[in-house]
All heavy atoms as an XYZ file, in Angstrom:
558
protein
N      69.296     68.806     92.843
C      70.384     69.637     93.314
C      71.459     68.728     93.922
O      71.142     67.907     94.771
C      69.857     70.586     94.386
C      70.281     71.993     94.112
S      69.423     73.135     95.176
C      70.810     74.103     95.572
N      72.724     68.947     93.526
C      73.762     68.071     94.080
C      74.082     68.422     95.528
O      73.981     69.572     95.945
C      74.957     68.327     93.166
C      74.718     69.649     92.572
C      73.234     69.853     92.511
N      74.487     67.447     96.242
C      74.856     67.649     97.645
C      76.321     68.100     97.712
O      77.135     67.717     96.881
C      74.703     66.345     98.423
C      73.274     65.916     98.572
C      72.525     66.848     99.516
O      73.081     67.352    100.473
N      71.257     67.066     99.223
N      76.623     68.919     98.722
C      77.998     69.388     98.916
C      78.784     68.306     99.652
O      78.390     67.868    100.738
C      77.971     70.683     99.735
C      79.315     71.340     99.997
C      79.974     71.748     98.695
C      79.130     72.542    100.898
N      79.886     67.943     99.067
C      80.708     66.886     99.661
C      81.644     67.503    100.698
O      82.546     68.265    100.356
C      81.500     66.182     98.566
C      82.291     65.026     99.137
O      81.905     64.527    100.212
O      83.286     64.639     98.520
N      81.420     67.217    101.962
C      82.232     67.796    103.035
C      83.150     66.767    103.682
O      83.673     67.003    104.764
C      81.309     68.395    104.115
O      80.501     67.353    104.633
C      80.470     69.512    103.544
N      83.355     65.654    103.030
C      84.156     64.600    103.654
C      85.642     64.945    103.720
O      86.365     64.434    104.564
C      83.970     63.284    102.894
O      84.422     63.432    101.575
N      86.111     65.818    102.838
C      87.549     66.156    102.831
C      87.863     67.422    103.617
O      89.017     67.832    103.681
C      88.038     66.329    101.384
O      87.293     67.391    100.786
C      87.859     65.062    100.588
N      86.850     68.068    104.174
C      87.086     69.319    104.872
C      87.984     69.140    106.094
O      88.852     69.979    106.355
C      85.765     69.940    105.294
C      85.025     70.585    104.166
C      85.247     70.432    102.841
C      83.945     71.502    104.296
N      84.382     71.179    102.113
C      83.551     71.852    102.981
C      83.262     72.040    105.358
C      82.517     72.742    102.735
C      82.227     72.914    105.111
C      81.855     73.269    103.813
N      87.776     68.098    106.847
C      88.582     67.889    108.047
C      90.051     67.709    107.682
O      90.928     68.298    108.328
C      88.067     66.673    108.821
C      88.845     66.353    110.095
C      88.673     67.460    111.115
C      88.386     65.022    110.657
N      90.319     66.976    106.643
C      91.702     66.773    106.204
C      92.324     68.083    105.749
O      93.469     68.379    106.079
C      91.737     65.745    105.047
O      91.019     64.584    105.439
C      93.140     65.404    104.667
N      91.580     68.885    105.021
C      92.098     70.165    104.525
C      92.363     71.136    105.679
O      93.384     71.819    105.699
C      91.103     70.793    103.540
C      91.007     70.055    102.228
S      92.578     70.012    101.362
C      92.811     71.728    101.045
N      91.461     71.181    106.633
C      91.629     72.103    107.762
C      92.816     71.686    108.618
O      93.636     72.520    109.014
C      90.321     72.176    108.580
C      89.251     72.880    107.769
C      90.551     72.890    109.908
C      87.874     72.833    108.382
N      92.943     70.402    108.891
C      94.070     69.936    109.697
C      95.398     70.142    108.985
O      96.391     70.545    109.597
C      93.888     68.461    110.066
C      92.769     68.176    111.058
C      92.634     66.677    111.280
C      92.991     68.907    112.351
N      95.426     69.910    107.696
C      96.670     70.134    106.958
C      97.006     71.618    106.885
O      98.174     72.010    106.924
C      96.582     69.526    105.560
O      95.588     70.175    104.823
N      96.002     72.477    106.815
C      96.238     73.916    106.810
C      96.861     74.366    108.139
O      97.815     75.143    108.158
C      94.926     74.655    106.571
C      95.056     76.162    106.593
S      93.491     77.001    106.763
C      92.990     76.510    108.387
N      96.328     73.859    109.251
C      96.892     74.205    110.558
C      98.326     73.701    110.698
O      99.187     74.400    111.247
C      96.037     73.654    111.692
C      94.828     74.495    111.982
C      93.571     73.913    112.014
C      94.936     75.844    112.219
C      92.454     74.671    112.283
C      93.825     76.619    112.492
C      92.581     76.032    112.514
N      98.592     72.548    110.190
C      99.939     72.001    110.251
C     100.917     72.845    109.434
O     102.012     73.179    109.902
C      99.939     70.553    109.768
C     101.285     69.852    109.774
C     101.790     69.689    111.196
C     101.191     68.529    109.057
N     100.516     73.224    108.255
C     101.379     74.055    107.400
C     101.593     75.431    108.025
O     102.713     75.958    108.035
C     100.781     74.154    105.987
C     101.491     75.208    105.162
C     100.838     72.808    105.304
N     100.549     76.028    108.566
C     100.705     77.328    109.218
C     101.617     77.238    110.437
O     102.437     78.133    110.681
C      99.337     77.875    109.631
C      98.508     78.471    108.518
C      97.122     78.844    109.031
C      99.188     79.662    107.920
N     101.493     76.183    111.197
C     102.360     76.000    112.349
C     103.820     75.881    111.920
O     104.705     76.508    112.505
C     101.922     74.752    113.130
C     102.787     74.438    114.304
C     102.701     75.193    115.466
C     103.696     73.401    114.251
C     103.499     74.920    116.548
C     104.507     73.114    115.324
C     104.408     73.871    116.479
N     104.080     75.123    110.871
C     105.456     74.960    110.382
C     106.004     76.284    109.848
O     107.150     76.650    110.122
C     105.500     73.858    109.299
C     105.212     72.506    109.937
C     106.843     73.833    108.583
C     105.021     71.388    108.951
N     105.186     77.024    109.133
C     105.645     78.312    108.590
C     105.981     79.279    109.716
O     107.014     79.952    109.700
C     104.571     78.901    107.653
C     104.524     78.086    106.371
C     104.856     80.368    107.347
C     103.396     78.477    105.446
N     105.130     79.357    110.742
C     105.411     80.263    111.863
C     106.632     79.817    112.655
O     107.413     80.648    113.125
C     104.196     80.386    112.787
C     103.184     81.364    112.283
C     101.924     80.924    111.915
C     103.477     82.705    112.166
C     100.983     81.814    111.442
C     102.544     83.609    111.694
C     101.290     83.158    111.323
N     106.823     78.534    112.795
C     108.012     78.051    113.491
C     109.270     78.422    112.730
O     110.277     78.798    113.316
C     107.934     76.533    113.676
C     106.904     76.086    114.679
C     107.217     76.578    116.070
O     108.356     76.564    116.494
N     106.198     77.021    116.776
N     109.243     78.313    111.415
C     110.403     78.686    110.616
C     110.671     80.182    110.675
O     111.821     80.619    110.707
C     110.196     78.240    109.165
C     110.284     76.742    108.922
C     109.883     76.436    107.497
C     111.678     76.223    109.220
N     109.612     80.979    110.694
C     109.802     82.426    110.781
C     110.372     82.826    112.138
O     111.241     83.694    112.231
C     108.474     83.155    110.545
C     108.079     83.242    109.107
C     106.837     84.089    109.001
C     106.676     84.669    107.645
N     107.705     85.575    107.246
N     109.875     82.223    113.203
C     110.337     82.570    114.549
C     111.770     82.099    114.768
O     112.555     82.763    115.437
C     109.368     81.978    115.597
C     108.054     82.743    115.560
C     109.954     82.034    116.997
C     106.991     82.166    116.434
N     112.132     80.988    114.184
C     113.475     80.450    114.410
C     114.558     81.303    113.769
O     115.733     81.193    114.130
C     113.564     79.022    113.882
O     113.473     79.015    112.481
N     114.201     82.176    112.839
C     115.195     83.025    112.181
C     115.492     84.299    112.960
O     116.389     85.045    112.600
C     114.713     83.386    110.774
C     114.721     82.195    109.846
C     114.290     82.581    108.452
C     114.302     81.343    107.573
N     113.876     81.647    106.213
N     114.738     84.558    114.016
C     114.958     85.774    114.809
C     116.095     85.549    115.795
O     116.255     84.471    116.365
C     113.690     86.156    115.577
C     112.654     86.766    114.711
N     112.723     88.063    114.264
C     111.509     86.253    114.198
C     111.677     88.315    113.522
N     110.915     87.236    113.466
N     116.854     86.615    116.016
C     117.908     86.582    117.022
C     117.403     87.273    118.282
O     117.051     88.448    118.254
C     119.156     87.307    116.516
C     119.787     86.548    115.378
O     119.740     85.326    115.340
N     120.363     87.280    114.438
N     117.377     86.519    119.358
C     116.915     87.063    120.626
C     118.108     87.260    121.546
O     119.048     86.463    121.545
C     115.900     86.128    121.300
C     114.621     85.993    120.541
C     114.361     84.851    119.798
C     113.682     87.004    120.557
C     113.185     84.724    119.092
C     112.499     86.890    119.851
C     112.258     85.756    119.115
N     118.069     88.318    122.340
C     119.129     88.585    123.300
C     118.924     87.686    124.514
O     117.834     87.584    125.047
C     119.124     90.047    123.716
C     119.478     90.976    122.578
C     118.518     91.784    121.997
C     120.776     91.023    122.076
C     118.831     92.621    120.947
C     121.099     91.853    121.031
C     120.123     92.654    120.472
O     120.448     93.465    119.436
N     119.975     87.066    124.954
C     119.837     86.134    126.070
C     119.805     86.847    127.413
O     119.037     86.520    128.282
C     120.991     85.129    126.035
C     120.894     84.185    124.865
C     121.768     84.256    123.811
C     119.888     83.219    124.814
C     121.672     83.404    122.733
C     119.770     82.358    123.743
C     120.668     82.456    122.702
O     120.557     81.612    121.640
N     120.669     87.833    127.587
C     120.730     88.531    128.861
C     120.768     90.035    128.601
O     121.837     90.623    128.515
C     121.975     88.082    129.640
C     121.927     88.572    131.066
O     120.912     89.104    131.499
N     123.009     88.396    131.785
N     119.633     90.670    128.482
C     119.646     92.105    128.197
C     120.086     92.906    129.426
O     119.679     92.640    130.545
C     118.192     92.410    127.832
C     117.397     91.328    128.467
C     118.289     90.117    128.532
N     120.942     93.861    129.198
C     121.428     94.726    130.271
C     120.635     96.029    130.249
O     120.410     96.607    129.190
C     122.911     95.036    130.057
C     123.797     93.805    130.152
C     123.922     93.295    131.572
O     123.809     94.111    132.489
O     124.101     92.083    131.737
N     120.228     96.514    131.416
C     119.521     97.800    131.423
C     120.492     98.945    131.144
O     121.620     98.966    131.646
C     118.954     97.894    132.843
C     119.801     96.994    133.654
C     120.302     95.908    132.739
N     120.071     99.851    130.315
C     120.916    101.004    130.004
C     120.574    102.138    130.963
O     119.401    102.385    131.266
C     120.695    101.460    128.569
O     119.309    101.784    128.422
C     121.087    100.361    127.572
N     121.581    102.815    131.415
C     121.386    103.933    132.331
C     121.183    105.201    131.514
O     122.043    105.586    130.722
C     122.596    104.083    133.250
C     122.855    102.898    134.184
C     124.160    103.100    134.928
C     121.710    102.739    135.153
N     120.055    105.815    131.696
C     119.776    107.054    130.986
C     119.862    108.204    131.970
O     119.346    108.130    133.091
C     118.380    107.021    130.349
O     117.413    106.782    131.374
C     118.302    105.910    129.298
N     120.510    109.242    131.546
C     120.644    110.405    132.410
C     119.467    111.343    132.153
O     119.239    111.781    131.033
C     121.952    111.123    132.087
C     122.292    112.204    133.051
C     123.665    112.765    132.778
C     124.026    113.744    133.866
N     125.343    114.320    133.630
N     118.698    111.608    133.199
C     117.535    112.467    133.041
C     117.944    113.915    133.267
O     118.639    114.246    134.243
C     116.432    112.081    134.032
O     116.947    112.150    135.357
C     115.938    110.672    133.758
N     117.518    114.757    132.372
C     117.791    116.181    132.492
C     116.594    116.865    133.128
O     115.458    116.648    132.713
C     118.059    116.783    131.112
C     119.255    116.207    130.368
C     119.300    116.747    128.952
C     120.516    116.566    131.117
N     116.876    117.688    134.136
C     115.782    118.399    134.791
C     115.478    119.656    133.992
O     116.319    120.493    133.788
C     116.179    118.777    136.210
C     115.046    119.418    136.986
C     115.404    119.498    138.437
C     114.385    120.184    139.294
N     113.162    120.613    138.752
N     114.253    119.733    133.522
C     113.852    120.899    132.747
C     113.275    121.937    133.695
O     112.445    121.629    134.543
C     112.811    120.504    131.705
C     113.355    119.553    130.669
C     112.284    119.162    129.667
O     111.113    119.438    129.861
N     112.708    118.523    128.606
N     113.742    123.146    133.532
C     113.222    124.216    134.380
C     112.021    124.844    133.703
O     112.022    125.106    132.509
C     114.296    125.287    134.620
O     114.707    125.778    133.350
C     115.484    124.708    135.359
N     111.013    125.080    134.489
C     109.808    125.719    133.978
C     109.784    127.152    134.491
O     110.409    127.467    135.512
C     108.568    124.956    134.462
O     108.630    124.828    135.876
C     108.511    123.586    133.823
N     109.096    128.025    133.797
C     109.106    129.440    134.208
C     108.570    129.684    135.604
O     108.999    130.595    136.295
C     108.228    130.134    133.161
C     108.135    129.197    132.030
C     108.384    127.820    132.555
N     107.616    128.856    136.048
C     107.044    129.115    137.371
C     107.924    128.598    138.495
O     107.684    128.883    139.641
C     105.642    128.527    137.475
C     105.566    127.066    137.164
C     105.843    126.039    137.983
C     105.217    126.481    135.916
N     105.693    124.844    137.348
C     105.310    125.076    136.071
C     104.846    126.995    134.677
C     105.023    124.200    135.034
C     104.558    126.123    133.667
C     104.654    124.741    133.838
N     108.964    127.856    138.179
C     109.877    127.417    139.241
C     110.879    128.510    139.607
O     111.383    128.550    140.714
C     110.624    126.161    138.805
C     109.764    124.916    138.804
C     110.526    123.681    138.374
O     111.701    123.811    138.001
O     109.935    122.605    138.411
N     111.197    129.379    138.663
C     112.190    130.423    138.943
C     111.574    131.657    139.571
O     112.273    132.468    140.157
C     112.904    130.809    137.642
O     111.922    131.256    136.694
C     113.658    129.620    137.071
N     110.273    131.846    139.459
C     109.626    133.040    140.003
C     109.028    132.738    141.369
O     108.644    131.617    141.662
C     108.511    133.507    139.075
C     108.979    134.003    137.738
C     107.783    134.419    136.931
C     108.168    134.784    135.528
N     106.999    135.076    134.714
N     108.968    133.768    142.186
C     108.285    133.640    143.457
C     106.851    134.087    143.253
O     106.588    135.189    142.777
C     108.943    134.507    144.514
C     108.268    134.396    145.836
C     108.437    133.433    146.745
C     107.278    135.294    146.358
N     107.638    133.637    147.826
C     106.910    134.784    147.617
C     106.685    136.457    145.898
C     105.970    135.401    148.405
C     105.746    137.072    146.686
C     105.393    136.539    147.936
N     105.930    133.222    143.547
C     104.523    133.585    143.394
C     103.832    133.455    144.739
O     104.161    132.586    145.543
C     103.818    132.660    142.377
O     103.966    131.321    142.812
C     104.403    132.815    140.989
N     102.919    134.314    144.954
C     102.150    134.292    146.186
C     100.708    133.942    145.842
O     100.133    134.502    144.914
C     102.192    135.651    146.876
C     101.513    135.629    148.210
C     101.700    136.950    148.923
C     101.017    136.890    150.272
N     101.163    138.138    151.005
N     100.177    133.009    146.563
C      98.796    132.595    146.329
C      97.921    133.353    147.313
O      98.113    133.279    148.529
C      98.651    131.065    146.517
C      99.522    130.332    145.524
C      97.202    130.655    146.355
C      99.598    128.842    145.746
N      96.969    134.082    146.784
C      96.064    134.846    147.620
C      94.798    134.036    147.826
O      94.141    133.625    146.867
C      95.722    136.183    146.959
C      96.852    137.148    146.954
C      97.663    137.276    145.835
C      97.138    137.917    148.079
C      98.715    138.142    145.829
C      98.194    138.792    148.092
C      98.978    138.906    146.961
O     100.019    139.779    146.964
N      94.475    133.837    149.045
C      93.221    133.178    149.361
C      92.122    134.212    149.438
O      92.351    135.348    149.850
C      93.331    132.448    150.702
C      94.348    131.309    150.742
C      94.459    130.785    152.154
C      93.921    130.204    149.807
N      90.916    133.862    149.062
C      89.819    134.855    149.119
C      89.550    135.339    150.546
O      89.160    136.465    150.742
C      88.613    134.092    148.596
C      89.155    132.911    147.872
C      90.488    132.617    148.450
N      89.812    134.522    151.558
C      89.554    134.954    152.927
C      90.618    135.911    153.436
O      90.390    136.656    154.392
C      89.463    133.735    153.836
C      88.269    132.817    153.572
C      88.373    131.594    154.456
C      86.963    133.555    153.808
N      91.793    135.942    152.830
C      92.849    136.814    153.339
C      92.841    138.188    152.691
O      93.648    139.037    153.033
C      94.216    136.163    153.109
O      94.460    136.065    151.714
N      91.954    138.411    151.728
C      91.891    139.735    151.098
C      91.196    140.728    152.042
O      90.334    140.347    152.837
C      91.079    139.626    149.783
C      91.747    138.858    148.661
C      90.774    138.707    147.482
C      92.994    139.540    148.171
N      91.606    141.975    151.971
C      90.937    142.963    152.839
C      89.487    143.210    152.411
O      89.168    143.127    151.238
C      91.781    144.219    152.683
C      92.519    144.024    151.409
C      92.648    142.565    151.170
N      88.657    143.511    153.378
C      87.249    143.762    153.069
C      86.999    145.164    152.661
O      87.537    146.111    152.966
C      86.391    143.408    154.276
C      86.417    141.910    154.608
C      85.625    141.660    155.889
C      85.798    141.111    153.486
């Protein structure tokens, strides 16, 4: 049975990492990033819910007549 030659694996793995690093650097360098982002002011609208407009009374069990 022939033996598996693993002497070139280190070279292949290191060259693969180098190529991947270069490819990612080229991809990242094409992006435009904002240098000083300004916060935008958003106006919040207050939504009215039905239970805010009605008057409700909470009855406690101890306050009910016997």
